[in-house]
N, C-alpha and C positions, 0 to 999 in steps of 0.2 A: 746432635742436631746443633746447628749455630743459631745463636739468636737472628728472630727478624728486625730487622732496618725499623725504626721508627719515620715517620713524617719528616721529608729532608735527605733520608741515606741514611741518618746516624743510627748506629747501633745504640737498643737503650743501658742505661746505668748498671754497671756488672760489676762495681766494687762500692763501697763508702767504706771510709776511713773516717775513725773517729778519734783524736788523740783528747787523753787527758792528760792531764798535770800531773808531773811527777808528785808522790808523795815525798818526802823525809823521814830517814831514822836513824834511828840509834839505837843500839845496844849498849846497855851499860856498862856490861862485863869485856867490854876493850879494855872501859878506861877505871873500874872499879871489880875486880879480881873475883871471879866468883858471883859475883850476882847475874843473873838471870833477866833482870829486866829488859822488855827491848819495848822502844817507844815511837810509835809513827802519826806523823802529824801529818795534815795539807800544807801547813807550813813554816819554816825555821822557828819563826817566833817564837809559832804554840806548841811547836816540840819543846825548845828550850828553857818556856813557861810550866810545862810538864817536866822535863828533868832537871828546874829547881825543885818542883815540888816533892818530887821522888829523893831526890840529895836531900832535902830537910828532913821528909817524913822515913824514908826507909833506912838512910845513911847518918841520919842525927847528926847532919851537919846545920848550924844553927848562920851559917852565913856560907856564901860559894864564892871561895877567892876567885879572882883574875885569871891566876893560872889554869885553874881546873874548871874554868868557863871557855876560857881559850883552848884545851882538851878536846871540851863536851863540843866547841866549833868545827875542830878539825875530822872530829868520827862521825860527822854526821855525813851519811849517804842517801843519794837520789835512790827511791824505788819505785817501781811499776806497781801501778794497782796490780795485775796479773800475778807479781811475785810474792803478793802477800798470802795465797792460797797454801802455805804450805804449814 
């Protein structure tokens, strides 16, 4: 059964697409072997702040060197909200 046309001969709306912005993800284990921490944030800035705190608290770093910060930035990935269900 096909949808009935609305006034003016047009079909009613049959699909709604809602696009959410991709989130940012970093698996610390991609940088620090053996670490199972995964950080997911709505922006890269938020993710980098969380990663800085994680590095200091969980890995004992008093300062996050620029080389490590660069490695972290290269390891950040986009992730769609639907991909976070695992």
